[in-house]
GUBADREN-333785 format. One record per residue (C-alpha): residue number from 1; residue in one letter; x, y, z. Coordinates in Angstrom, 1 decimal, padded with zeros to 4 digits. Each point is the difference from the previous one (the first is absolute). Layout:
<lolums>
{NUM, A, {X, Y, Z}}
...
</lolums>
This chain:
<lolums>
{1, X, {051.6, 042.6, -033.9}}
{2, X, {-002.6, -002.5, 000.3}}
{3, X, {-002.7, 000.0, 002.7}}
{4, X, {-002.1, -002.9, 000.7}}
{5, X, {-003.5, 000.1, -000.7}}
{6, X, {-002.6, -000.8, 003.1}}
{7, X, {-002.3, -003.4, -000.8}}
{8, X, {-003.2, -000.2, 001.1}}
{9, X, {-001.0, -003.0, 002.1}}
{10, X, {-000.3, -001.2, 003.5}}
{11, X, {002.2, -001.3, 002.6}}
{12, X, {000.2, -002.7, 001.9}}
{13, X, {-001.7, 001.1, 003.1}}
{14, X, {-002.8, 001.8, -002.0}}
{15, X, {-000.8, -004.0, -001.2}}
{16, X, {000.6, -001.5, 003.3}}
{17, X, {-002.3, 002.3, 001.2}}
{18, X, {-002.7, -000.5, -002.9}}
{19, X, {000.5, -004.2, 000.7}}
{20, X, {-000.5, 001.2, 003.8}}
{21, X, {-003.6, 001.7, -001.0}}
{22, X, {-001.2, -002.8, -002.8}}
{23, X, {001.4, -002.6, 002.3}}
{24, X, {-002.3, 001.9, 003.2}}
{25, X, {-002.7, 000.0, -002.3}}
{26, X, {000.2, -003.3, -001.0}}
{27, X, {-000.9, -001.4, 003.3}}
{28, X, {-002.7, 002.8, 001.0}}
{29, X, {-002.1, -001.7, -003.2}}
{30, X, {000.6, -003.7, 000.5}}
{31, X, {-001.6, 000.8, 004.1}}
{32, X, {-002.5, 002.2, -001.7}}
{33, X, {-000.8, -002.9, -002.4}}
{34, X, {000.5, -003.0, 003.0}}
{35, X, {-003.2, 002.4, 002.2}}
{36, X, {-001.6, 000.3, -002.7}}
{37, X, {000.0, -003.7, -000.7}}
{38, X, {-000.7, -000.6, 003.8}}
{39, X, {-002.7, 002.5, 000.0}}
{40, X, {-001.6, -002.1, -003.3}}
{41, X, {000.3, -003.0, 001.8}}
{42, X, {-001.6, 001.6, 003.1}}
{43, X, {-003.2, 001.1, -001.7}}
{44, X, {-000.5, -002.9, -002.6}}
{45, X, {000.1, -002.1, 003.9}}
{46, X, {-002.6, 002.2, 001.0}}
{47, X, {-002.4, 000.4, -002.4}}
{48, X, {000.1, -004.1, -000.5}}
{49, X, {-000.9, 000.2, 004.4}}
{50, X, {-002.6, 002.0, -000.8}}
{51, X, {-001.8, -002.2, -003.0}}
{52, X, {000.9, -003.0, 002.6}}
{53, X, {-002.0, 001.8, 003.1}}
{54, X, {-002.8, 001.0, -002.2}}
{55, X, {-000.4, -003.3, -001.5}}
{56, X, {000.1, -001.2, 003.3}}
{57, X, {-002.6, 002.1, 001.7}}
{58, X, {-002.3, -000.5, -003.4}}
{59, X, {000.1, -003.5, 001.1}}
{60, X, {-001.3, 001.2, 003.7}}
{61, X, {-002.5, 002.5, -001.5}}
{62, X, {-001.8, -003.6, -001.9}}
{63, X, {-000.3, -001.8, 003.1}}
{64, X, {-003.9, 001.1, 001.6}}
{65, X, {000.3, 001.4, 002.9}}
{66, X, {-001.3, -002.6, 002.1}}
{67, X, {002.6, -002.5, -000.7}}
{68, X, {002.4, 002.9, 000.8}}
{69, X, {-001.4, -000.2, 003.9}}
{70, X, {-000.7, -003.4, -000.4}}
{71, X, {003.2, -001.7, -000.7}}
{72, X, {003.8, 001.0, 000.2}}
{73, X, {002.3, -000.8, -002.9}}
{74, X, {001.5, -003.3, 001.0}}
{75, X, {-004.2, -001.0, 000.0}}
{76, X, {-000.7, -000.1, 003.6}}
{77, X, {-003.3, 001.3, 001.6}}
{78, X, {-000.7, 002.7, 002.3}}
{79, X, {003.3, 002.0, -000.6}}
{80, X, {000.8, 003.1, 002.2}}
{81, X, {-000.8, 003.7, -001.1}}
{82, X, {001.5, 001.7, 002.7}}
{83, X, {002.7, -000.1, -000.3}}
{84, X, {000.2, -000.6, -003.7}}
{85, X, {000.2, -003.9, -001.7}}
{86, X, {002.9, -000.3, -002.0}}
{87, X, {001.8, -002.3, -001.9}}
{88, X, {003.5, -000.3, 001.6}}
{89, X, {-001.4, -003.9, 000.7}}
{90, X, {-000.4, -000.9, -003.6}}
{91, X, {003.4, -001.5, -001.4}}
{92, X, {002.3, 002.9, -001.9}}
{93, X, {000.5, -002.0, -003.3}}
{94, X, {-003.9, 000.7, -000.3}}
{95, X, {000.4, 004.0, 000.2}}
{96, X, {003.0, 000.1, -002.0}}
{97, X, {-000.3, 001.8, -003.4}}
{98, X, {002.0, 000.7, -003.0}}
{99, X, {001.4, 003.1, -001.5}}
{100, X, {-002.0, 000.1, -003.4}}
{101, X, {-001.3, -003.4, 000.2}}
{102, X, {-000.6, -002.3, -003.1}}
{103, X, {-003.2, 000.9, -001.7}}
{104, X, {-003.4, -001.3, 001.2}}
{105, X, {000.2, -002.9, -002.5}}
{106, X, {003.1, -001.3, 001.5}}
{107, X, {000.5, -002.0, 003.2}}
{108, X, {001.0, 002.3, 002.7}}
{109, X, {003.4, -002.2, 000.3}}
{110, X, {000.5, 000.7, -003.7}}
{111, X, {004.2, 001.5, -000.7}}
{112, X, {-001.1, 003.1, -002.3}}
{113, X, {002.3, 002.5, -001.1}}
{114, X, {000.1, 003.0, 002.5}}
{115, X, {-001.8, -001.8, 002.7}}
{116, X, {001.9, -000.4, 003.2}}
{117, X, {-001.9, -002.7, 002.8}}
{118, X, {-000.6, 000.9, 003.6}}
{119, X, {000.9, 003.9, -000.7}}
{120, X, {-003.1, 001.0, 002.3}}
{121, X, {-001.8, -001.2, 003.7}}
{122, X, {-003.4, 000.9, 000.1}}
{123, X, {-001.7, 000.7, 003.3}}
{124, X, {-003.3, 000.5, 000.8}}
{125, X, {-002.0, 000.9, 002.9}}
{126, X, {-004.6, 000.1, 000.9}}
{127, X, {-001.0, 002.3, 003.0}}
{128, X, {-003.0, 001.9, 000.5}}
{129, X, {-002.2, 002.9, 000.6}}
{130, X, {-002.6, 000.0, 002.8}}
{131, X, {-001.8, 002.3, 002.2}}
{132, X, {002.7, -000.1, 003.2}}
{133, X, {-003.2, 000.5, 002.3}}
{134, X, {-001.8, -003.0, -001.1}}
{135, X, {002.6, -002.7, -001.8}}
{136, X, {-000.6, -003.5, -000.9}}
{137, X, {001.9, -002.8, 001.5}}
{138, X, {002.7, -001.2, -001.1}}
{139, X, {-000.1, -002.3, -002.5}}
{140, X, {-003.3, 000.9, -000.3}}
{141, X, {-002.6, -001.6, -001.0}}
{142, X, {-001.4, -000.4, -003.3}}
{143, X, {-002.8, 000.8, -001.2}}
{144, X, {-001.2, 001.6, 003.7}}
{145, X, {003.2, 002.5, 000.5}}
{146, X, {000.1, 001.1, -003.8}}
{147, X, {-002.2, 003.2, 000.3}}
{148, X, {002.8, 000.7, 003.3}}
{149, X, {002.9, 000.2, -003.0}}
{150, X, {-000.1, 003.5, -001.5}}
{151, X, {002.8, -000.8, -002.9}}
{152, X, {003.0, -001.7, -000.6}}
{153, X, {003.9, 001.4, 000.1}}
{154, X, {001.6, -002.5, -002.8}}
{155, X, {003.8, 000.7, -000.2}}
{156, X, {003.0, -001.3, -002.4}}
{157, X, {003.5, 000.4, 000.9}}
{158, X, {002.2, -000.8, -002.7}}
{159, X, {003.4, -000.3, 001.0}}
{160, X, {003.6, -000.7, -002.3}}
{161, X, {003.5, 000.4, 000.6}}
{162, X, {001.8, 003.7, -001.8}}
{163, X, {003.4, -000.3, -000.7}}
{164, X, {-000.1, 003.3, -001.7}}
{165, X, {001.8, 001.9, 002.6}}
{166, X, {003.6, -000.4, -000.1}}
{167, X, {000.2, 001.9, 003.1}}
{168, X, {-002.7, -002.7, 001.9}}
{169, X, {000.6, -003.3, -001.4}}
{170, X, {-001.9, -003.2, 001.3}}
{171, X, {002.1, -002.7, 002.0}}
{172, X, {001.0, -002.5, -002.7}}
{173, X, {-002.6, -001.9, 002.5}}
{174, X, {-003.0, 001.3, -001.0}}
{175, X, {-002.6, -002.1, -001.2}}
{176, X, {-003.7, 001.5, -001.1}}
{177, X, {-001.4, -002.8, 001.7}}
{178, X, {001.2, 001.8, 003.4}}
{179, X, {-000.7, 002.8, -000.1}}
{180, X, {-003.4, 001.8, 001.8}}
{181, X, {-001.6, 002.7, 000.1}}
{182, X, {001.4, 002.0, 003.1}}
{183, X, {003.5, 000.0, -002.2}}
{184, X, {-002.2, 002.5, -002.2}}
{185, X, {-001.0, 002.5, 002.1}}
{186, X, {002.9, 002.5, 001.4}}
{187, X, {-002.3, 000.4, 003.8}}
{188, X, {000.3, -003.6, 001.0}}
{189, X, {003.4, -001.3, 001.2}}
{190, X, {000.5, -002.7, -002.9}}
{191, X, {000.3, 002.3, -002.6}}
{192, X, {002.5, 000.2, -002.7}}
{193, X, {000.7, 001.5, -002.6}}
{194, X, {000.8, -002.5, -002.6}}
{195, X, {-004.0, -001.4, -000.1}}
{196, X, {-002.1, 001.3, -002.6}}
{197, X, {-003.7, -000.1, 000.6}}
{198, X, {-003.6, 001.2, -001.6}}
{199, X, {-002.7, 000.4, 002.6}}
{200, X, {-003.9, -000.3, -001.5}}
{201, X, {-002.6, 000.7, 002.5}}
{202, X, {-004.2, 000.5, -000.7}}
{203, X, {-002.9, -000.4, 002.1}}
{204, X, {-002.8, -002.3, -001.2}}
{205, X, {-003.7, 001.0, 001.9}}
{206, X, {-001.7, -002.4, 000.8}}
{207, X, {-002.4, -000.9, -003.0}}
{208, X, {-002.3, -002.9, 001.6}}
{209, X, {-002.0, 002.1, 002.2}}
{210, X, {-002.4, 002.0, -001.6}}
{211, X, {000.1, 003.9, 000.5}}
{212, X, {-002.5, 001.5, 002.2}}
{213, X, {-001.7, 002.8, -001.6}}
{214, X, {-001.8, 002.3, 002.5}}
{215, X, {-003.8, 000.3, -000.6}}
</lolums>
């Protein structure tokens, strides 16, 4: 009597289970890859925002102390420094910067590979540091009140629309020309999670008044 020899192999159930496990693994890998791409894009925007902020701060620091006190960003004389004056009245188009701007030898509006115009909005402000017991008038009189100004507080905030988080996407109507620094401040009522921001602040000492050397 012949006995049927059992053959090695996989049952249909085992094959189906293996397919399901493989499919789940593939879906997980795709999700991880998508999130990795989003994280890389977010990191690239942050680095570029830092570059834009550093350029704007360098431009502020290149101005003379007296110029920053005497004239605002629109060229109007006698700005108030308490509260600080800012560039809110400067046309938005003049405050927009490109992602990976064209090289310096090309026009800022030139179309180059990798450059995305109107990606960042720059906001600047200038305030002062004074002795609260002996503050100068606002606006101060130049040059009479210069010795009463100890320093200036220069602040640059660069904003952009952050669409890298699929759980908190920006609305379809979001535009970089309409976002404000308050929208990037978690403590402000106007805060929204889809506005990215980089903020630089520095204190510039009054270098127009010779330091007093003790006898």
